[in-house]
N, CA, C and O atoms as CSV, one atom per row, in Angstrom:
chain,resi,resn,atom,element,x,y,z
A,1,MET,N,N,316.930,151.633,13.165
A,1,MET,CA,C,316.511,151.912,14.423
A,1,MET,C,C,314.563,152.579,14.457
A,1,MET,O,O,313.481,152.078,14.764
A,2,LYS,N,N,315.062,153.996,13.922
A,2,LYS,CA,C,313.471,154.332,12.880
A,2,LYS,C,C,312.487,154.109,12.718
A,2,LYS,O,O,311.532,154.841,12.978
A,3,GLN,N,N,312.440,152.195,11.874
A,3,GLN,CA,C,311.903,151.641,11.497
A,3,GLN,C,C,310.784,150.707,13.020
A,3,GLN,O,O,309.633,150.410,13.339
A,4,LYS,N,N,312.273,150.627,13.483
A,4,LYS,CA,C,311.332,149.624,14.664
A,4,LYS,C,C,310.765,150.398,15.643
A,4,LYS,O,O,310.180,149.866,16.586
A,5,ILE,N,N,310.876,151.705,15.526
A,5,ILE,CA,C,309.770,152.639,16.815
A,5,ILE,C,C,308.880,152.746,15.939
A,5,ILE,O,O,307.720,152.546,16.299
A,6,ALA,N,N,309.122,153.050,14.703
A,6,ALA,CA,C,307.691,153.689,13.864
A,6,ALA,C,C,306.468,152.235,13.568
A,6,ALA,O,O,305.315,152.205,13.137
A,7,LEU,N,N,307.481,151.109,14.076
A,7,LEU,CA,C,306.727,149.838,14.066
A,7,LEU,C,C,305.984,149.457,14.979
A,7,LEU,O,O,304.957,148.787,14.871
A,8,ILE,N,N,306.686,150.046,16.323
A,8,ILE,CA,C,306.625,149.470,17.586
A,8,ILE,C,C,305.164,150.955,18.104
A,8,ILE,O,O,304.194,150.652,18.799
A,9,VAL,N,N,305.336,152.054,17.697
A,9,VAL,CA,C,304.356,152.819,18.079
A,9,VAL,C,C,302.654,152.671,16.614
A,9,VAL,O,O,301.561,153.219,16.751
A,10,ALA,N,N,303.033,151.913,15.614
A,10,ALA,CA,C,302.190,151.530,15.175
A,10,ALA,C,C,300.780,150.500,15.216
A,10,ALA,O,O,299.675,150.350,14.694
A,11,LEU,N,N,301.773,149.883,16.319
A,11,LEU,CA,C,301.472,148.600,16.990
A,11,LEU,C,C,300.848,149.077,18.295
A,11,LEU,O,O,300.097,148.205,18.731
A,12,PHE,N,N,300.905,150.326,19.188
A,12,PHE,CA,C,300.087,150.075,20.240
A,12,PHE,C,C,299.024,151.755,20.002
A,12,PHE,O,O,298.318,152.274,20.866
A,13,ALA,N,N,299.266,152.285,18.495
A,13,ALA,CA,C,298.647,152.954,18.388
A,13,ALA,C,C,297.109,152.902,19.178
A,13,ALA,O,O,296.479,153.492,20.055
A,14,PRO,N,N,296.983,151.778,18.231
A,14,PRO,CA,C,295.774,151.052,18.511
A,14,PRO,C,C,294.851,151.288,20.127
A,14,PRO,O,O,293.808,151.857,20.451
A,15,LEU,N,N,295.649,150.696,20.659
A,15,LEU,CA,C,295.039,150.855,21.874
A,15,LEU,C,C,294.712,151.637,22.375
A,15,LEU,O,O,293.599,151.726,22.894
A,16,ILE,N,N,295.998,152.868,22.389
A,16,ILE,CA,C,296.656,154.401,22.982
A,16,ILE,C,C,295.145,155.385,22.962
A,16,ILE,O,O,294.530,156.098,23.755
A,17,LEU,N,N,294.982,154.823,21.251
A,17,LEU,CA,C,293.853,155.689,21.085
A,17,LEU,C,C,292.392,155.124,21.648
A,17,LEU,O,O,291.584,155.989,21.989
A,18,VAL,N,N,292.048,153.895,21.753
A,18,VAL,CA,C,291.032,153.884,22.346
A,18,VAL,C,C,290.599,153.798,23.937
A,18,VAL,O,O,289.436,153.930,24.318
A,19,PHE,N,N,291.646,153.571,24.740
A,19,PHE,CA,C,292.299,154.145,26.014
A,19,PHE,C,C,292.216,156.023,26.343
A,19,PHE,O,O,291.522,156.401,27.287
A,20,SER,N,N,292.749,156.748,25.737
A,20,SER,CA,C,292.573,158.108,25.414
A,20,SER,C,C,290.758,158.726,25.509
A,20,SER,O,O,290.000,159.526,26.055
A,21,SER,N,N,290.890,157.425,24.328
A,21,SER,CA,C,289.221,158.653,24.436
A,21,SER,C,C,287.586,158.195,24.913
A,21,SER,O,O,286.483,158.394,24.403
A,22,ILE,N,N,288.049,157.490,26.143
A,22,ILE,CA,C,287.102,156.458,27.036
A,22,ILE,C,C,287.098,156.884,28.154
A,22,ILE,O,O,287.950,156.127,28.621
A,23,PRO,N,N,286.628,157.899,29.477
A,23,PRO,CA,C,286.562,158.323,30.038
A,23,PRO,C,C,286.468,157.417,31.088
A,23,PRO,O,O,286.484,156.252,30.691
A,24,ALA,N,N,286.347,157.591,32.656
A,24,ALA,CA,C,287.215,156.237,33.044
A,24,ALA,C,C,285.891,155.707,34.057
A,24,ALA,O,O,285.730,154.762,34.830
A,25,THR,N,N,285.381,156.412,33.775
A,25,THR,CA,C,283.581,156.029,34.275
A,25,THR,C,C,282.906,155.697,33.320
A,25,THR,O,O,281.815,155.889,33.855
A,26,GLU,N,N,282.662,155.356,32.342
A,26,GLU,CA,C,282.240,155.220,30.880
A,26,GLU,C,C,282.800,153.463,31.125
A,26,GLU,O,O,281.807,152.742,31.028
A,27,ALA,N,N,284.178,152.572,31.425
A,27,ALA,CA,C,284.785,151.602,31.193
A,27,ALA,C,C,283.917,151.333,32.441
A,27,ALA,O,O,283.775,152.010,33.459
A,28,GLN,N,N,283.128,149.613,31.905
A,28,GLN,CA,C,282.318,148.502,32.791
A,28,GLN,C,C,283.297,147.926,33.826
A,28,GLN,O,O,283.143,146.785,33.390
A,29,GLN,N,N,283.968,147.791,34.593
A,29,GLN,CA,C,285.347,146.683,35.315
A,29,GLN,C,C,283.932,145.719,35.727
A,29,GLN,O,O,282.819,146.109,36.080
A,30,TYR,N,N,284.517,144.146,35.507
A,30,TYR,CA,C,284.212,143.414,35.382
A,30,TYR,C,C,285.449,142.090,36.492
A,30,TYR,O,O,286.579,141.818,36.086
A,31,THR,N,N,284.931,141.557,37.676
A,31,THR,CA,C,285.377,140.861,38.297
A,31,THR,C,C,285.174,139.612,38.162
A,31,THR,O,O,284.084,139.365,37.646
A,32,ASP,N,N,286.004,138.431,38.510
A,32,ASP,CA,C,285.072,137.148,38.768
A,32,ASP,C,C,285.427,136.752,37.895
A,32,ASP,O,O,285.935,135.745,38.388
A,33,TYR,N,N,285.689,136.642,36.529
A,33,TYR,CA,C,285.444,136.035,34.981
A,33,TYR,C,C,285.204,135.168,35.374
A,33,TYR,O,O,285.616,134.733,36.449
A,34,GLU,N,N,284.180,134.446,34.343
A,34,GLU,CA,C,283.447,133.375,34.264
A,34,GLU,C,C,284.854,132.149,33.640
A,34,GLU,O,O,285.485,131.338,34.317
A,35,HIS,N,N,284.905,132.285,32.953
A,35,HIS,CA,C,286.202,131.389,32.612
A,35,HIS,C,C,287.545,131.486,32.787
A,35,HIS,O,O,288.239,130.560,32.365
A,36,ASP,N,N,287.934,132.195,33.195
A,36,ASP,CA,C,289.501,132.270,33.542
A,36,ASP,C,C,289.827,133.548,34.236
A,36,ASP,O,O,289.755,134.638,33.668
A,37,LYS,N,N,290.327,133.332,35.949
A,37,LYS,CA,C,290.526,133.839,36.230
A,37,LYS,C,C,291.604,135.044,36.599
A,37,LYS,O,O,291.761,135.823,37.539
A,38,SER,N,N,291.989,134.880,35.856
A,38,SER,CA,C,293.125,135.888,35.220
A,38,SER,C,C,292.704,136.982,34.115
A,38,SER,O,O,293.410,137.933,33.782
A,39,ILE,N,N,291.707,136.744,33.719
A,39,ILE,CA,C,290.907,137.009,32.795
A,39,ILE,C,C,290.048,138.304,32.852
A,39,ILE,O,O,289.060,138.115,32.144
A,40,GLU,N,N,290.033,139.220,33.265
A,40,GLU,CA,C,289.028,140.457,33.792
A,40,GLU,C,C,288.434,141.204,32.596
A,40,GLU,O,O,289.258,141.518,31.738
A,41,LYS,N,N,286.792,141.649,32.311
A,41,LYS,CA,C,286.340,142.656,31.493
A,41,LYS,C,C,287.058,143.863,31.377
A,41,LYS,O,O,287.501,144.012,32.516
A,42,VAL,N,N,287.487,144.919,30.623
A,42,VAL,CA,C,287.634,146.133,30.979
A,42,VAL,C,C,286.843,146.742,29.942
A,42,VAL,O,O,286.062,147.629,30.288
A,43,LEU,N,N,286.886,146.548,29.220
A,43,LEU,CA,C,285.731,147.413,28.344
A,43,LEU,C,C,284.762,146.414,27.527
A,43,LEU,O,O,285.037,145.317,27.040
A,44,VAL,N,N,283.458,147.176,27.524
A,44,VAL,CA,C,282.382,146.495,26.679
A,44,VAL,C,C,281.497,147.204,26.107
A,44,VAL,O,O,280.382,147.352,26.606
A,45,GLU,N,N,281.855,147.748,24.981
A,45,GLU,CA,C,280.612,148.484,24.791
A,45,GLU,C,C,280.276,148.792,23.040
A,45,GLU,O,O,281.109,148.696,22.139
A,46,LYS,N,N,279.229,149.071,22.933
A,46,LYS,CA,C,279.047,148.751,20.680
A,46,LYS,C,C,279.895,150.319,20.798
A,46,LYS,O,O,280.250,151.297,21.456
A,47,ARG,N,N,279.851,149.652,19.684
A,47,ARG,CA,C,280.795,150.374,18.501
A,47,ARG,C,C,280.155,151.963,17.848
A,47,ARG,O,O,279.841,151.897,16.660
A,48,LYS,N,N,280.019,152.871,18.297
A,48,LYS,CA,C,278.637,154.057,17.695
A,48,LYS,C,C,279.156,154.408,15.941
A,48,LYS,O,O,280.244,154.262,15.385
A,49,GLY,N,N,278.274,154.746,15.614
A,49,GLY,CA,C,277.792,154.378,14.042
A,49,GLY,C,C,277.726,153.028,13.607
A,49,GLY,O,O,277.270,152.605,12.545
A,50,ASN,N,N,278.162,152.487,14.420
A,50,ASN,CA,C,277.812,150.793,14.062
A,50,ASN,C,C,277.212,149.875,15.010
A,50,ASN,O,O,278.085,149.926,15.876
A,51,PRO,N,N,276.759,149.457,15.246
A,51,PRO,CA,C,275.704,148.634,16.855
A,51,PRO,C,C,275.696,147.001,16.344
A,51,PRO,O,O,275.198,146.069,16.976
A,52,THR,N,N,276.270,146.932,15.250
A,52,THR,CA,C,276.758,145.189,14.756
A,52,THR,C,C,277.960,145.099,15.581
A,52,THR,O,O,277.677,144.348,16.514
A,53,TYR,N,N,279.244,145.531,15.691
A,53,TYR,CA,C,279.787,145.941,16.243
A,53,TYR,C,C,280.623,146.217,17.729
A,53,TYR,O,O,280.292,147.365,18.027
A,54,ALA,N,N,281.258,145.863,18.460
A,54,ALA,CA,C,281.394,145.967,19.274
A,54,ALA,C,C,283.156,146.322,19.929
A,54,ALA,O,O,284.003,145.881,19.151
A,55,ASN,N,N,283.663,146.917,20.996
A,55,ASN,CA,C,284.997,147.476,21.384
A,55,ASN,C,C,284.927,146.335,22.991
A,55,ASN,O,O,284.079,146.316,23.883
A,56,TYR,N,N,286.064,145.591,22.832
A,56,TYR,CA,C,285.808,144.381,23.383
A,56,TYR,C,C,287.418,144.621,23.754
A,56,TYR,O,O,288.201,144.658,22.805
A,57,ILE,N,N,288.023,144.812,25.346
A,57,ILE,CA,C,288.839,144.807,25.684
A,57,ILE,C,C,289.089,143.995,27.022
A,57,ILE,O,O,288.137,144.021,27.802
A,58,VAL,N,N,290.142,143.319,27.401
A,58,VAL,CA,C,290.594,142.356,28.893
A,58,VAL,C,C,292.051,142.632,28.836
A,58,VAL,O,O,292.953,142.621,27.998
A,59,LYS,N,N,291.843,142.947,30.402
A,59,LYS,CA,C,293.019,142.155,31.135
A,59,LYS,C,C,293.463,141.174,31.533
A,59,LYS,O,O,292.632,140.405,32.016
A,60,ILE,N,N,294.945,140.711,31.538
A,60,ILE,CA,C,295.157,139.239,31.764
A,60,ILE,C,C,296.597,139.918,32.908
A,60,ILE,O,O,297.442,140.810,32.829
A,61,CYS,N,N,296.377,139.342,33.453
A,61,CYS,CA,C,297.200,139.032,35.279
A,61,CYS,C,C,298.001,137.959,35.937
A,61,CYS,O,O,297.472,137.101,36.644
A,62,ALA,N,N,299.257,138.012,35.703
A,62,ALA,CA,C,299.497,136.523,36.975
A,62,ALA,C,C,299.823,136.749,37.813
A,62,ALA,O,O,300.994,137.050,38.039
A,63,GLU,N,N,298.726,136.687,38.810
A,63,GLU,CA,C,298.862,137.161,39.930
A,63,GLU,C,C,299.472,136.535,41.171
A,63,GLU,O,O,299.993,137.161,42.094
A,64,GLU,N,N,299.296,134.776,41.043
A,64,GLU,CA,C,299.526,133.793,41.690
A,64,GLU,C,C,301.080,133.513,41.031
A,64,GLU,O,O,302.074,133.884,41.656
A,65,SER,N,N,301.146,133.114,40.267
A,65,SER,CA,C,302.538,132.544,39.708
A,65,SER,C,C,303.188,133.238,37.892
A,65,SER,O,O,302.467,134.016,37.267
A,66,SER,N,N,304.062,132.951,37.531
A,66,SER,CA,C,304.004,133.783,36.336
A,66,SER,C,C,303.570,132.379,35.128
A,66,SER,O,O,303.611,131.149,35.161
A,67,LYS,N,N,303.080,133.660,33.929
A,67,LYS,CA,C,301.698,132.962,33.123
A,67,LYS,C,C,302.536,132.504,31.777
A,67,LYS,O,O,303.405,133.297,31.417
A,68,LYS,N,N,302.405,131.601,31.191
A,68,LYS,CA,C,302.641,131.699,29.177
A,68,LYS,C,C,301.323,131.882,28.877
A,68,LYS,O,O,300.392,131.259,29.389
A,69,LEU,N,N,301.230,132.845,27.940
A,69,LEU,CA,C,300.431,132.935,27.250
A,69,LEU,C,C,300.001,132.524,25.708
A,69,LEU,O,O,300.782,132.834,24.808
A,70,GLY,N,N,299.561,132.277,25.592
A,70,GLY,CA,C,299.796,131.095,24.194
A,70,GLY,C,C,298.820,132.196,23.171
A,70,GLY,O,O,298.982,133.377,22.864
A,71,LYS,N,N,297.440,130.883,22.729
A,71,LYS,CA,C,296.471,131.883,22.278
A,71,LYS,C,C,295.468,131.697,23.018
A,71,LYS,O,O,295.037,130.762,23.694
A,72,LEU,N,N,294.904,133.593,22.595
A,72,LEU,CA,C,293.594,133.835,23.770
A,72,LEU,C,C,292.554,134.077,22.605
A,72,LEU,O,O,292.636,134.919,21.710
A,73,LEU,N,N,291.309,132.913,22.875
A,73,LEU,CA,C,290.198,133.118,21.998
A,73,LEU,C,C,289.508,134.252,22.942
A,73,LEU,O,O,289.334,134.255,24.160
A,74,ILE,N,N,289.083,135.488,21.664
A,74,ILE,CA,C,288.097,136.488,21.606
A,74,ILE,C,C,286.543,135.919,20.843
A,74,ILE,O,O,286.432,136.063,19.625
A,75,HIS,N,N,285.561,135.374,21.527
A,75,HIS,CA,C,284.704,135.252,21.430
A,75,HIS,C,C,282.872,135.720,21.071
A,75,HIS,O,O,282.160,135.332,21.997
A,76,SER,N,N,282.313,136.226,20.283
A,76,SER,CA,C,281.551,136.255,20.678
A,76,SER,C,C,279.858,135.009,20.016
A,76,SER,O,O,279.983,133.861,19.590
A,77,ASP,N,N,278.652,135.703,20.148
A,77,ASP,CA,C,277.472,134.792,19.325
A,77,ASP,C,C,277.874,135.252,17.876
A,77,ASP,O,O,278.393,134.159,17.655
A,78,MET,N,N,278.038,135.796,16.934
A,78,MET,CA,C,278.873,135.823,15.783
A,78,MET,C,C,279.892,134.906,15.322
A,78,MET,O,O,279.754,133.872,14.670
A,79,GLU,N,N,281.496,135.751,16.006
A,79,GLU,CA,C,282.563,134.938,15.372
A,79,GLU,C,C,283.463,135.022,16.806
A,79,GLU,O,O,283.240,135.279,17.989
A,80,SER,N,N,284.500,134.684,16.049
A,80,SER,CA,C,285.925,134.163,17.073
A,80,SER,C,C,287.064,134.881,16.451
A,80,SER,O,O,286.998,135.049,15.233
A,81,ILE,N,N,287.899,135.245,16.965
A,81,ILE,CA,C,288.795,135.432,17.148
A,81,ILE,C,C,290.412,135.428,17.225
A,81,ILE,O,O,290.670,136.582,17.569
A,82,THR,N,N,291.758,134.661,17.070
A,82,THR,CA,C,292.121,134.320,17.965
A,82,THR,C,C,293.032,134.857,17.899
A,82,THR,O,O,293.474,134.924,16.752
A,83,LEU,N,N,293.981,135.641,19.147
A,83,LEU,CA,C,295.409,136.352,19.464
A,83,LEU,C,C,296.008,135.246,19.644
A,83,LEU,O,O,295.477,134.222,20.074
A,84,ASP,N,N,297.871,135.461,19.131
A,84,ASP,CA,C,299.100,134.912,19.226
A,84,ASP,C,C,299.512,135.711,20.045
A,84,ASP,O,O,299.826,136.867,19.762
A,85,PHE,N,N,299.577,135.145,21.318
A,85,PHE,CA,C,300.791,136.183,22.402
A,85,PHE,C,C,302.561,134.978,22.302
A,85,PHE,O,O,303.759,135.159,22.080
A,86,ASN,N,N,302.070,134.367,22.477
A,86,ASN,CA,C,303.754,133.814,22.202
A,86,ASN,C,C,304.579,133.864,23.527
A,86,ASN,O,O,305.519,133.070,23.539
A,87,ARG,N,N,304.423,134.631,24.643
A,87,ARG,CA,C,305.314,135.008,25.314
A,87,ARG,C,C,305.092,134.808,26.824
A,87,ARG,O,O,304.164,134.031,27.049
A,88,SER,N,N,305.960,135.519,28.394
A,88,SER,CA,C,305.434,134.647,29.299
A,88,SER,C,C,304.749,136.025,30.112
A,88,SER,O,O,304.767,136.942,29.292
A,89,LEU,N,N,304.268,136.411,31.169
A,89,LEU,CA,C,304.359,137.120,31.858
A,89,LEU,C,C,304.686,136.600,33.170
A,89,LEU,O,O,304.322,135.504,33.596
A,90,ALA,N,N,305.562,137.652,33.930
A,90,ALA,CA,C,306.323,137.704,34.966
A,90,ALA,C,C,304.989,138.203,36.465
A,90,ALA,O,O,304.340,139.236,36.626
A,91,LYS,N,N,305.068,136.782,37.376
A,91,LYS,CA,C,304.187,136.863,38.716
A,91,LYS,C,C,304.092,138.813,38.634
A,91,LYS,O,O,304.828,139.542,37.970
A,92,GLY,N,N,303.052,139.190,39.458
A,92,GLY,CA,C,302.742,140.190,39.194
A,92,GLY,C,C,302.432,141.714,37.905
A,92,GLY,O,O,301.920,142.823,38.061
A,93,ASP,N,N,302.909,141.170,36.972
A,93,ASP,CA,C,302.307,141.945,36.043
A,93,ASP,C,C,301.435,141.274,34.512
A,93,ASP,O,O,301.598,140.239,33.866
A,94,CYS,N,N,300.460,142.478,34.369
A,94,CYS,CA,C,299.481,142.907,33.412
A,94,CYS,C,C,299.853,142.722,32.105
A,94,CYS,O,O,300.987,142.536,31.663
A,95,THR,N,N,298.840,142.785,31.542
A,95,THR,CA,C,298.855,142.948,30.105
A,95,THR,C,C,297.429,143.110,29.050
A,95,THR,O,O,296.304,142.764,29.410
A,96,PHE,N,N,297.650,143.522,28.116
A,96,PHE,CA,C,295.825,144.188,27.432
A,96,PHE,C,C,295.689,143.222,26.534
A,96,PHE,O,O,296.752,142.603,26.487
A,97,ALA,N,N,294.691,142.668,25.595
A,97,ALA,CA,C,294.073,142.377,24.343
A,97,ALA,C,C,292.464,142.333,24.312
A,97,ALA,O,O,291.581,142.070,25.129
A,98,GLY,N,N,292.522,142.698,23.047
A,98,GLY,CA,C,291.679,143.434,22.729
A,98,GLY,C,C,290.844,143.248,21.545
A,98,GLY,O,O,291.135,142.071,21.334
A,99,ALA,N,N,289.987,143.560,20.583
A,99,ALA,CA,C,289.433,143.278,19.570
A,99,ALA,C,C,288.086,144.173,18.894
A,99,ALA,O,O,287.284,144.601,19.724
A,100,VAL,N,N,287.952,144.317,18.183
A,100,VAL,CA,C,286.620,144.992,17.638
A,100,VAL,C,C,286.051,143.566,16.910
A,100,VAL,O,O,286.828,142.835,16.296
A,101,ILE,N,N,284.866,143.312,17.024
A,101,ILE,CA,C,284.365,142.279,17.021
A,101,ILE,C,C,282.789,142.039,16.965
A,101,ILE,O,O,282.131,142.217,17.991
A,102,LYS,N,N,282.125,141.603,15.677
A,102,LYS,CA,C,280.530,141.430,15.565
A,102,LYS,C,C,280.140,140.577,15.985
A,102,LYS,O,O,280.518,139.421,15.792
A,103,ASN,N,N,278.731,141.194,17.101
A,103,ASN,CA,C,278.216,140.477,17.504
A,103,ASN,C,C,276.705,140.731,17.564
A,103,ASN,O,O,276.439,141.349,16.533
A,104,LYS,N,N,275.450,140.522,18.376
A,104,LYS,CA,C,274.465,140.856,18.177
A,104,LYS,C,C,274.139,141.014,19.197
A,104,LYS,O,O,273.408,142.004,19.181
A,105,ASN,N,N,274.254,140.500,20.495
A,105,ASN,CA,C,274.136,140.576,22.107
A,105,ASN,C,C,275.353,141.117,22.864
A,105,ASN,O,O,276.340,140.391,22.749
A,106,ILE,N,N,275.480,141.930,23.416
A,106,ILE,CA,C,276.702,142.207,23.596
A,106,ILE,C,C,277.201,141.544,24.967
A,106,ILE,O,O,278.363,141.638,25.360
A,107,GLU,N,N,276.473,141.057,25.455
A,107,GLU,CA,C,276.223,140.122,26.828
A,107,GLU,C,C,276.762,138.892,26.780
A,107,GLU,O,O,276.992,138.159,27.742
A,108,ASN,N,N,277.011,138.625,25.341
A,108,ASN,CA,C,277.892,136.957,25.137
A,108,ASN,C,C,279.016,137.297,24.126
A,108,ASN,O,O,279.191,136.947,22.959
A,109,LEU,N,N,279.875,138.274,25.151
A,109,LEU,CA,C,281.235,138.557,24.469
A,109,LEU,C,C,282.286,137.775,25.902
A,109,LEU,O,O,282.277,138.110,27.086
A,110,GLY,N,N,283.014,136.795,25.305
A,110,GLY,CA,C,284.010,136.310,26.073
A,110,GLY,C,C,285.603,135.825,25.678
A,110,GLY,O,O,285.889,135.319,24.593
A,111,ALA,N,N,286.471,136.053,26.657
A,111,ALA,CA,C,287.836,135.250,25.990
A,111,ALA,C,C,288.355,134.580,27.111
A,111,ALA,O,O,288.305,134.850,28.311
A,112,SER,N,N,288.887,133.610,26.458
A,112,SER,CA,C,289.219,132.411,26.788
A,112,SER,C,C,290.745,131.609,26.571
A,112,SER,O,O,290.852,131.513,25.348
A,113,PHE,N,N,292.255,130.849,27.364
A,113,PHE,CA,C,293.447,130.708,26.663
A,113,PHE,C,C,293.039,129.226,25.645
A,113,PHE,O,O,292.058,128.508,25.837
A,114,LEU,N,N,293.517,129.141,25.149
A,114,LEU,CA,C,292.973,127.647,24.007
A,114,LEU,C,C,294.542,126.611,24.143
A,114,LEU,O,O,294.765,125.642,23.417
A,115,ASN,N,N,295.696,127.232,25.499
A,115,ASN,CA,C,296.043,126.696,25.707
A,115,ASN,C,C,296.214,125.316,27.063
A,115,ASN,O,O,297.113,124.480,26.983
């Protein structure tokens, strides 16, 4: 039981650290995302000390009906990362996903579902 709790804490610790270190005024909110209305950019910023990488976090919500989450593709002008959710969101629920991704132009960061 203690191992399961430690594993859960270890999985969510990076997101907790990212959100706790960013004042709310610095997070850039974007609405009407270009690819999927259920995906909203929450954080887009260059990494301090390494400008070739960016922190990129999106919020995914099931507003109109429940939503099956499969694979989410997070992409930039230099690389792509695939995240596998394999779960469902009930209507009205939201979740977050993100990555540290290599890029040249921070404006080219995007996310879309592959299913």
